[in-house]
C-alpha positions in Angstrom: 76.9 112.4 64.5 77.4 112.1 68.2 80.5 110.0 68.7 82.0 109.3 72.1 84.8 111.8 72.2 86.1 110.6 75.5 86.8 107.1 74.1 88.4 108.1 70.9 91.5 109.3 72.7 92.0 105.9 74.1 92.6 104.6 70.6 95.6 105.3 68.5 96.5 109.0 67.8 95.6 108.5 64.1 92.2 107.1 64.8 91.5 109.9 67.4 92.4 112.6 64.9 90.2 110.9 62.3 87.3 111.0 64.8 87.9 114.6 65.7 88.1 115.7 62.1 84.9 113.8 61.3 83.2 115.6 64.2 84.6 118.9 63.0 83.1 118.3 59.6 79.7 117.3 61.0 79.6 120.3 63.3 79.5 122.6 60.2 75.9 121.9 59.5 74.7 122.0 63.2 76.8 124.6 64.8 77.9 127.1 62.1 74.9 127.4 59.8 73.7 130.6 61.4 77.2 132.2 61.7 78.2 131.3 58.2 75.3 133.1 56.5 75.9 136.4 58.3 77.7 137.9 55.2 74.3 138.0 53.5 73.1 140.9 55.6 75.9 142.5 57.7 77.0 145.2 55.2 73.4 145.8 54.1 72.2 146.3 57.6 75.2 148.5 58.5 74.8 150.9 55.6 71.0 150.9 55.8 70.6 154.4 57.1 73.1 155.6 59.7 76.2 155.9 57.5 76.8 156.2 53.8 79.5 154.8 51.5 81.7 157.7 50.3 84.6 158.1 47.8 87.2 158.1 50.6 86.3 154.5 51.6 86.8 155.4 55.2 83.3 154.0 56.0 83.7 150.7 54.3 87.2 150.1 55.6 86.2 151.1 59.1 83.3 148.7 59.0 85.6 145.9 57.8 88.1 146.6 60.6 85.2 146.4 63.2 84.0 143.2 61.6 87.5 141.6 61.7 88.2 142.5 65.3 84.7 141.6 66.5 85.0 138.1 64.9 88.4 137.8 66.4 87.7 138.9 70.0 84.2 137.4 70.6 83.8 134.1 68.7 87.6 133.2 68.6 89.0 134.5 71.9 85.9 134.5 74.1 84.1 131.4 73.0 86.7 129.1 71.5 89.4 129.7 74.1 87.5 130.5 77.3 83.7 129.8 77.3 83.9 126.4 75.6 86.0 125.2 78.6 83.1 126.0 81.0 81.3 122.8 80.0 79.0 120.8 82.3 80.0 117.1 81.7 80.6 118.0 78.0 77.3 120.1 77.8 77.2 123.8 77.0 74.6 126.6 77.1 73.0 128.9 79.6 71.6 126.1 81.7 75.0 124.3 81.8 76.6 127.4 83.3 73.7 127.8 85.8 74.0 124.1 86.7 77.7 124.4 87.4 77.2 127.4 89.6 74.4 125.7 91.6 76.5 122.7 92.3 79.4 124.8 93.6 77.3 127.2 95.6 74.0 126.9 97.3 72.1 129.2 95.0 69.6 126.8 93.4 65.9 127.5 93.7 65.0 123.9 92.6 62.8 122.1 95.2 63.2 118.6 96.7 67.0 118.6 96.6 68.8 115.8 98.4 72.2 115.1 99.7 72.1 111.9 97.7 72.2 113.9 94.5 75.8 114.9 95.2 76.8 111.2 95.0 75.9 111.1 91.2 78.9 110.4 89.0 78.0 113.4 86.8 77.9 115.6 89.9 81.5 116.6 89.5 83.0 118.8 92.2 86.6 119.8 92.7 88.0 120.6 96.1 88.4 124.4 96.1 91.6 126.0 97.4 91.1 127.7 100.7 91.4 131.3 99.6 89.7 134.2 101.4 88.5 135.9 98.2 86.9 132.7 96.8 85.1 132.1 100.1 83.9 135.7 100.4 82.3 135.6 96.9 80.7 132.3 97.6 79.4 133.4 101.0 77.9 136.6 99.6 76.1 134.6 96.9 74.7 132.0 99.3 73.7 134.5 102.0 71.2 136.7 100.1 68.1 135.1 98.7 67.6 138.1 96.4 70.8 137.2 94.6 69.5 133.6 94.0 66.4 135.1 92.5 68.4 137.6 90.5 70.6 134.8 89.1 67.6 132.8 88.1 66.0 135.8 86.3 69.3 136.4 84.5 69.3 132.8 83.3 65.7 133.1 82.3 66.4 136.3 80.4 69.2 134.6 78.5 66.9 131.7 77.7 64.1 134.0 76.4 66.6 135.9 74.2 67.6 132.5 72.7 64.0 131.8 72.0 63.7 135.3 70.5 66.7 134.5 68.3 64.9 131.4 67.2 62.1 133.5 66.0 64.2 136.2 64.2 67.0 134.2 62.7 64.9 132.2 60.2 63.1 135.4 59.1 66.2 137.5 58.4 68.3 134.6 57.0 65.8 133.4 54.5 64.7 136.9 53.6 68.3 138.0 53.0 69.0 135.0 50.8 65.8 135.4 48.7 66.4 139.2 48.4 69.2 138.3 45.8 66.3 138.2 43.3 66.3 142.0 43.3 69.3 142.1 41.0 67.5 139.9 38.4 64.0 141.3 38.6 62.4 144.7 38.2 61.6 146.6 41.3 57.8 146.3 40.8 58.1 142.5 40.5 60.7 142.2 43.2 58.7 143.7 46.0 55.8 141.3 45.3 58.0 138.2 44.9 60.5 138.3 47.8 57.9 138.3 50.7 55.7 135.4 49.3 58.8 133.3 48.5 60.3 133.9 51.9 57.0 133.0 53.6 56.6 129.8 51.5 60.1 128.6 52.4 59.5 129.3 56.1 56.2 127.4 56.0 58.0 124.4 54.4 60.8 124.6 56.9 58.5 124.5 60.0 56.2 121.9 58.4 59.2 119.5 58.1 60.2 119.8 61.7 58.2 116.8 62.9 60.4 114.5 60.8 63.4 115.4 62.9 66.7 116.8 61.8 68.3 113.3 61.7 66.3 112.6 58.5 67.4 115.7 56.6 70.6 116.5 58.6 72.9 114.4 56.5 73.0 117.1 53.9 73.5 120.0 56.4 77.3 119.7 56.6 77.9 119.5 52.9 75.7 122.5 52.3 77.5 124.7 54.8 80.9 123.5 53.5 79.9 124.4 49.9 78.7 127.7 51.1 81.9 128.5 53.0 84.0 127.5 50.1 81.8 129.6 47.9 82.0 132.8 49.9 85.8 132.4 50.5 86.4 131.9 46.8 84.3 134.9 45.9 86.2 136.8 48.6 89.6 135.9 47.1 88.4 136.8 43.6 87.1 140.2 44.7 90.3 140.9 46.7 92.7 140.2 43.8 90.4 141.6 41.1 89.3 144.8 42.7 91.6 145.9 45.6 94.6 143.7 46.7 95.5 146.2 49.4 92.2 145.8 51.3 94.1 143.9 54.0 95.4 147.2 55.3 91.9 147.9 56.6 92.3 145.2 59.2 94.3 147.7 61.3 92.5 149.0 64.3 93.5 152.5 63.1 90.6 152.4 60.6 88.1 151.9 63.4 89.4 155.1 65.0 89.1 156.9 61.7 85.6 155.5 61.1 84.3 156.7 64.5 86.0 160.1 64.2 84.3 160.8 60.9 80.9 159.3 61.4 80.5 160.0 65.2 76.9 159.2 66.3 76.0 157.6 63.0 79.0 155.3 63.3 78.1 154.3 66.8 74.5 153.6 65.7 75.8 151.5 62.8 77.4 149.1 65.2 73.9 147.5 65.5 74.4 146.2 62.0 78.1 145.3 62.5 77.3 143.0 65.4 75.3 140.7 63.1 78.6 139.3 62.0 78.7 137.2 65.2 75.1 136.0 65.2 75.3 132.2 65.8 78.4 132.4 68.0 76.5 131.2 71.0 75.6 128.0 69.1 79.3 126.9 69.5 78.7 126.7 73.2 75.1 125.6 73.2 75.8 122.6 70.9 79.0 121.5 72.6 77.4 118.4 73.9 76.7 117.1 70.4 80.4 117.2 69.4 83.6 118.0 71.3 85.7 120.9 72.3 88.5 120.0 69.9 86.1 119.4 67.0 84.4 122.8 67.4 87.7 124.6 67.9 89.2 123.1 64.8 86.2 123.8 62.6 86.0 127.4 63.6 89.7 128.2 63.7 90.8 126.6 60.5 87.7 126.8 58.3 84.8 129.0 59.4 86.8 132.0 60.7 89.1 132.3 57.6 86.2 131.9 55.2 84.2 134.6 56.9 87.1 137.0 57.0 87.8 136.5 53.3 84.1 137.0 52.5 84.0 140.3 54.3 87.3 141.4 52.8 86.1 140.5 49.3 82.9 142.5 49.7 84.8 145.5 51.1 87.3 145.3 48.2 84.4 145.3 45.6 82.6 148.2 47.3 85.9 150.2 47.6 85.9 150.4 43.8 82.1 150.8 43.2 80.7 153.8 44.9 77.6 154.0 42.6 76.0 151.1 44.5 75.0 153.3 47.5 71.4 152.1 47.4 72.3 148.5 46.6 74.9 147.7 49.1 74.6 144.0 49.9 76.1 140.6 49.4 74.9 139.9 45.8 76.3 143.0 44.2 79.8 141.6 44.8 78.9 138.3 43.1 79.8 138.1 39.4 76.7 137.9 37.3 77.7 134.6 35.6 77.6 132.7 39.0 74.8 134.8 40.7 72.0 132.2 40.2 74.1 129.2 41.6 75.2 131.3 44.5 71.6 132.3 45.2 70.5 128.7 45.3 73.4 127.8 47.7 72.6 130.8 49.8 69.0 129.8 50.2 70.0 126.3 51.2 72.5 127.6 53.7 69.9 130.0 55.2 67.6 127.0 55.7 70.3 125.0 57.4 71.2 128.0 59.6 67.5 128.4 60.5 67.1 124.7 61.2 70.0 124.8 63.7 68.5 127.7 65.7 65.0 126.1 65.6 66.3 122.9 67.0 68.2 124.8 69.7 65.0 126.6 70.7 63.3 123.2 71.1 66.2 122.0 73.2 66.3 125.0 75.6 62.6 125.0 76.1 62.7 121.3 77.0 65.5 122.1 79.5 63.4 125.0 81.0 60.5 122.6 81.4 62.7 120.0 83.1 63.8 122.5 85.7 60.2 123.7 86.4 60.6 127.0 84.6 58.3 126.6 81.7 54.7 125.3 81.3 54.3 121.7 80.3 54.4 121.2 76.5 54.4 118.0 74.4 57.9 116.8 73.6 58.3 114.4 70.8 61.6 112.5 70.4 62.2 112.1 66.7 65.1 109.7 66.9 65.7 106.6 68.9 69.4 106.6 68.1 70.5 110.2 68.4 70.0 111.7 71.9 68.4 115.2 72.1 66.6 115.2 68.8 63.2 116.6 69.9 60.2 118.3 68.4 57.7 120.5 70.3 54.5 121.0 68.2 53.1 124.0 70.1 56.4 125.9 69.9 57.0 124.9 66.3 53.7 126.4 65.0 53.9 129.4 67.3 57.4 130.2 65.9 56.2 129.7 62.3 53.3 132.2 62.8 55.6 134.7 64.5 58.3 134.3 61.8 55.8 135.0 59.0 54.4 137.9 61.0 57.9 139.4 61.4 58.7 138.9 57.7 55.4 140.6 56.5 55.5 143.3 59.2 59.1 144.4 58.9 59.7 143.7 55.2 63.3 144.8 55.2 66.7 143.6 56.6 67.2 146.8 58.6 64.4 146.2 61.2 65.0 142.5 61.3 68.7 143.1 61.9 68.0 145.6 64.7 65.8 143.1 66.5 68.1 140.1 65.9 71.2 142.1 67.0 69.7 143.0 70.3 68.7 139.4 71.1 72.1 138.1 70.2 74.0 140.6 72.4 71.7 140.1 75.3 72.5 136.3 75.2 76.2 137.0 75.0 76.0 139.4 78.0 74.3 136.8 80.1 76.9 134.2 79.0 79.7 136.6 80.0 78.2 137.3 83.4 77.6 133.6 84.2 81.1 132.6 82.9 82.6 135.1 85.3 81.0 133.3 88.2 82.2 130.0 86.9 85.7 131.3 86.8 85.5 132.1 90.5 83.3 129.3 91.9 84.2 126.4 89.6 87.7 127.1 88.3 88.7 128.6 91.6 90.6 131.5 90.0 91.2 134.8 91.8 88.2 137.2 91.5 90.5 139.7 89.7 90.7 137.2 86.7 86.9 137.0 86.5 86.6 140.8 86.8 89.1 141.3 83.9 87.1 138.8 81.8 83.9 140.5 82.7 85.1 144.1 82.0 87.0 143.3 78.8 84.3 141.3 77.0 81.4 142.9 78.8 82.5 146.4 77.7 82.6 145.2 74.0 79.2 143.6 74.2 77.7 146.6 76.1 78.9 148.9 73.3 77.1 146.8 70.7 74.1 146.3 73.0 73.7 150.1 73.4 73.9 150.6 69.7 71.0 148.1 69.3 69.0 149.5 72.2 69.0 153.0 70.7 67.0 151.6 67.8 64.2 150.5 70.0 61.5 152.0 67.7 63.2 150.6 64.6 62.7 146.9 65.4 64.6 146.4 68.7 61.4 146.6 70.6 60.4 143.1 69.4 62.9 141.0 71.3 62.5 143.2 74.4 58.7 142.8 74.4 59.0 139.0 73.7 61.6 138.6 76.5 59.5 140.5 79.0 56.5 138.3 78.2 58.4 135.0 78.3 60.3 135.9 81.5 57.0 136.8 83.2 55.5 133.5 82.1 58.5 131.4 83.2 59.0 133.2 86.5 55.3 133.0 87.4 55.3 129.2 86.6 58.5 128.6 88.6 57.2 130.8 91.5 53.9 128.9 91.7 55.7 125.5 91.4 57.9 126.5 94.5 54.8 127.6 96.4 53.0 124.3 95.7 56.0 122.4 96.9 56.0 124.5 100.1 52.4 123.7 100.6 53.0 120.0 100.1 55.9 120.1 102.5 53.8 121.9 105.2 50.8 119.5 104.8 52.4 116.1 104.4 51.1 113.3 106.5 53.1 111.3 108.9 54.0 107.7 108.2 52.3 106.5 111.4 49.0 107.6 109.8 49.6 105.5 106.8 50.6 102.4 108.9 47.5 102.8 111.1 45.2 102.4 108.1 43.7 98.9 108.1 40.5 96.9 108.2 39.7 98.2 111.7 39.2 101.6 110.1 37.2 100.3 107.2 40.2 100.6 104.8 40.5 97.9 102.2 43.5 96.8 100.1 42.6 96.1 96.6 44.7 94.1 94.0 47.1 96.0 91.9 49.9 98.6 92.1 49.1 102.2 93.0 51.7 104.7 91.8 51.2 107.9 93.8 53.1 110.7 92.1 54.4 113.5 94.3 57.1 116.1 94.5 58.0 115.1 98.0 61.0 112.9 98.7 59.8 111.9 102.2 56.5 111.7 104.0 53.1 111.0 102.7 51.6 113.7 100.3 48.3 115.4 101.3 46.6 114.3 98.1 47.0 110.7 99.1 45.3 111.3 102.4 42.5 113.1 100.6 42.2 110.1 98.2 41.9 107.6 101.1 39.4 109.8 102.9 37.1 109.9 100.0 37.7 106.4 98.7 38.5 104.2 101.7 40.7 101.7 99.8 44.1 101.6 98.2 46.2 99.1 96.3 47.9 96.0 97.7 51.3 97.4 96.5 51.8 101.1 97.0 54.6 103.1 95.5 55.2 106.8 96.2 57.0 108.1 93.1 58.9 111.3 92.9 60.2 112.4 89.5 62.7 115.1 90.0 65.3 117.1 88.1 68.8 117.5 89.4 71.3 120.2 88.3 73.3 117.9 86.0 72.9 117.4 82.3 72.5 113.6 82.5 71.9 111.0 85.2 73.3 107.5 84.3 70.6 104.9 84.1 72.2 102.8 86.8 72.0 105.8 89.2 68.5 107.0 88.3 66.4 105.1 90.8 66.5 105.6 94.5 64.3 103.0 96.1 63.3 102.4 99.8 60.6 101.0 102.0 57.8 102.9 103.6 56.9 100.9 106.7 57.6 97.2 107.4 57.9 94.7 104.5 54.4 93.3 105.3 52.9 96.7 104.4 54.1 96.4 100.8 54.7 100.2 100.5 57.7 101.7 98.9 59.2 105.0 97.8 60.9 105.5 94.5 62.7 108.7 93.5 63.5 108.9 89.8 66.1 111.5 88.9 66.6 113.1 85.6 69.1 115.6 84.3 68.0 118.7 82.4 69.0 117.1 79.1 67.7 113.6 79.8 65.0 111.9 77.8 62.1 111.0 80.0 60.8 107.5 79.5 57.3 106.7 78.2 54.9 105.2 80.6 55.2 101.6 79.4 58.9 101.3 79.7 58.9 103.3 82.9 56.3 101.0 84.6 58.2 97.8 83.6 61.6 99.2 84.7 60.1 100.5 88.0 58.8 97.0 88.8 62.2 95.5 88.0 64.0 98.0 90.2 61.5 97.3 93.0 62.1 93.5 92.7 65.9 94.1 92.8 65.5 96.3 95.8 63.4 93.7 97.6 66.1 91.1 97.1 68.9 93.5 98.1 66.9 94.6 101.2 66.2 91.1 102.4 69.7 89.8 102.0 71.2 92.9 103.5 68.9 93.1 106.5 69.3 89.4 107.3 73.0 89.2 106.3 74.5 91.8 108.5 72.0 93.9 110.4 68.6 95.4 110.2 68.2 97.8 107.3 67.2 100.6 109.6 70.0 100.4 112.1 71.5 103.6 113.4 74.9 103.1 111.7 73.3 103.8 108.3 73.0 107.4 109.2 69.6 107.3 107.5 67.0 107.7 110.3 64.1 109.7 109.1 64.0 112.2 112.0 60.6 112.0 113.6 59.7 108.5 112.4 61.5 105.2 112.3 59.1 103.7 109.8 60.9 104.9 106.7 64.3 103.5 106.0 67.2 104.5 103.8 66.9 104.7 100.1 69.3 102.6 98.0 70.5 103.3 94.5 69.2 100.4 92.5 71.0 99.9 89.1 70.4 97.3 86.4 72.3 94.5 88.2 70.0 91.5 88.9 70.3 89.9 92.3 70.6 86.1 91.9 69.5 85.0 95.4 72.8 83.2 96.1 73.7 82.7 99.8 76.6 85.2 99.4 77.2 88.1 97.1 79.3 91.3 96.8 78.1 94.8 96.4 80.8 97.3 95.6 80.4 101.0 95.3 79.0 104.0 97.1 76.9 102.5 99.9 77.3 105.5 102.1 75.2 108.2 103.8 75.3 110.2 100.6 72.7 107.7 99.2 70.2 108.5 102.0 67.0 110.4 101.7 66.8 113.1 104.3 63.6 114.0 106.0 63.2 117.5 107.3 62.5 118.0 111.0 60.8 121.3 110.4 58.6 122.6 107.7 58.9 126.4 108.2 60.4 126.9 104.8 61.8 125.1 101.8 65.3 125.9 102.9 65.5 122.5 104.5 64.7 120.9 101.1 66.8 122.9 98.8 69.8 123.9 100.9 71.8 121.1 102.4 75.4 120.7 103.4 77.3 118.1 101.3 78.5 115.0 103.0 81.8 113.3 102.4 81.5 110.3 100.1 83.7 107.3 100.9 83.9 104.3 98.7 83.8 101.0 100.5 83.5 97.3 99.8 80.8 95.4 101.6 80.3 91.7 101.6 77.0 90.3 102.7 77.1 86.6 103.6 74.9 84.1 105.3 76.5 81.3 107.3 74.9 78.1 105.8 75.8 76.0 108.9 74.6 78.3 111.7 71.7 80.1 110.1 70.1 77.5 107.7 66.7 78.1 109.3 67.0 81.8 109.1 68.1 81.6 105.4 65.2 79.3 104.6 62.7 81.6 106.2 64.2 84.6 104.5 64.1 83.0 101.1 60.4 82.1 101.6 59.5 85.6 102.7 61.6 87.1 99.9 59.9 85.0 97.3 56.5 85.8 98.8 57.1 89.6 98.5 58.5 89.3 95.0 55.5 87.2 93.9 53.1 89.7 95.5 54.8 92.4 93.5 54.4 90.6 90.1 50.9 89.4 91.0 50.0 93.1 91.7 51.5 94.0 88.3 49.3 91.5 86.6 46.3 92.8 88.3 46.9 96.3 86.9 48.6 99.6 87.7 46.9 102.7 88.7 48.5 106.2 88.3 47.3 108.5 91.1 48.0 112.1 90.3 47.0 115.4 91.9 44.7 117.7 90.0 45.6 121.0 91.6 44.0 124.4 91.7 46.2 127.1 93.2 44.8 130.2 95.0 46.6 133.0 96.7 45.9 133.7 100.3 43.3 136.5 101.0 45.9 138.8 102.6 48.3 138.4 99.7 49.5 141.4 97.7 47.7 142.4 94.5 50.7 141.4 92.4 50.8 137.9 94.0 47.0 137.5 93.5 47.3 138.4 89.9 50.3 136.1 89.4 48.7 133.1 91.1 44.9 133.4 90.6 45.0 134.6 87.1 48.3 134.1 85.3 49.3 130.7 86.7 45.9 129.2 86.6 45.4 130.4 83.1 48.7 128.7 82.1 47.8 125.6 84.0 44.4 125.2 82.2 45.9 125.8 78.8 49.1 123.7 79.0 49.6 119.9 79.1 48.5 118.2 82.3 50.9 115.9 84.2 48.9 112.9 82.9 49.5 113.9 79.3 53.2 114.7 80.0 53.6 111.2 81.5 51.4 109.6 78.7 49.2 107.9 81.3 46.5 105.8 79.7 43.1 107.3 80.7 41.8 103.9 81.9 44.7 103.8 84.5 44.4 107.4 85.7 43.1 108.4 89.1 43.1 112.2 89.7 42.7 113.6 93.1 41.5 117.2 93.3 43.5 119.5 95.5 43.2 123.2 96.3 46.5 124.9 97.2 46.2 128.1 99.2 49.7 129.6 99.0 
């Protein structure tokens, strides 16, 4: 399913087009499931209460005109031609836009940022043109911290609305598909059959999630393709059979006539019309699974025409059947002879559409968790071959319960549609705002271009949003209430995470303290490897000093591990590990920073431990040959001095290349100050950690050689000490590895405001006690776990 689109264009044109068309076909089941089933409920929601179908047909033709132009302007013009181009290394979605903005302007609130992160190959930056307006916008964004917080809240709001859509879409999709039974059953039987059948299908759908979509996804694309062919065929039949002149209603003039006649009722009915674009955001969110060309081709040449024909067909039928005022819906326009087959295909298509949004909900929650904006949950990777196929048990069962509650509570398409419509438009408004910033900061276009984009599409979306918001008491309250709850949870978790990092930064211990520990102070070194997990990228964390104070011993090999997220979707495996020494070689202490992107799959503890040891061994070989081949590792030319201490040297990016130990070898690539860990001379705030000026990256070729004739003795001594250090590392691995993690309790300061005390003392600690601990998230074996209790007063 996930072919390498970048490589396919290197082949012949014929092969590249074959690959693109294959991706376009496969995208039908993943991207367009939700969008393609909207004809099931758009007309039914629109004519639910606010307007009525009359003999003049002005209402039905006006609604058709609105549907046509909404589908044309929003999914086609906005998403296909503009937003899809705002990708982050091929990835799309709310966090992709936020990541792009954070890389081009210093607005990120993520802790422990490093200059070295800008040297990642996926950290793509273009040199901006020196324009006054561009610089002014950037400076305003970077100057005010309140704008940084507002931007994060905007992103979190969009994320919460996507989660809300993941709750509402399965309910309204399956319910609308099953409601086709009303034409084949009596009213008494129908009202007792639709709800149970819908709930049964939803339970089955969520119960199958742990198998992963790759096991059942092979049938997704054929189902959606059959459904699109079905609705387009029905549309053509209804057009030619009932009203061949229905195409005239595509004129914008009918929108004017519609609003002129219906006035307030017509404006309120826009809350039903906007459901025709539900699922449009999936084109951007799932961009990383396919390609821009594939999604563009699938929508422009198949999905868009099929949807237009479907809506035109329904309008043609209704324009000749005015007696169906109380039965307006999709199934009334289906000929009775094919109604049952269409019902079966519709239910299957609704399941596919629901599956796509559920998978998207899992994905965006995982991204939020990676960026420290969501409490830790269990993430299960359901496929070893397909990247990004995940399953989150807690979220899955919560969504199932809420979906069933919505189905039983609302019991009709009208209330579900009002709720779903508001969630959809909120996400689209967030995307429009973020894309406007991308146009200025990343594409370096004049601000007037971004303003035109924002005003044009923003005004359309605000019109629909206001029509949904006015129906607050008729179902629209649900996504608002859910979003407020989730934004509060996510912001409190992120705020407390930042405060904990500030506390660690203020209370870190100097390296001299670590190096002074020894037998003279009663400190023993025990066999094995101690992995001390911390959020700090320099210095010694306070939890380790507490550990040594209470248990005067630590391991023969000590590694300070920092697992951090960077604002890129993926970090190449060869660039993931930054490794350096803490103290002299004899101390056997190291620092390892492991970098992940917001869509990266975190390794399990067994593969992580073995790979970490291999990277350390490679670093030891590299370090010995470099330091004895040219100069000392910590010389001033490296630009990597650690500020107040000379005991911690530069960090090197250690890839998968194995050093052979030959007298001479080449290292090519980015061995430059950008690969240096920066220590912070002051700890007054986290601004030192999260706001740094980028440095210029210059590629250079370095040859490390040892003269065999003049320095034979030095080489021999180096080889002996090198082998001794490597052997100590592997011997410590055989003795066992201990994972030293902090078990924290956070408490607000006594003079803190009431709001802060409520957020920290109650909300955050409640979330911390009831979510997965860091040991569970890392899958640390209980026998290898050492937890150090820490009280954070923030």
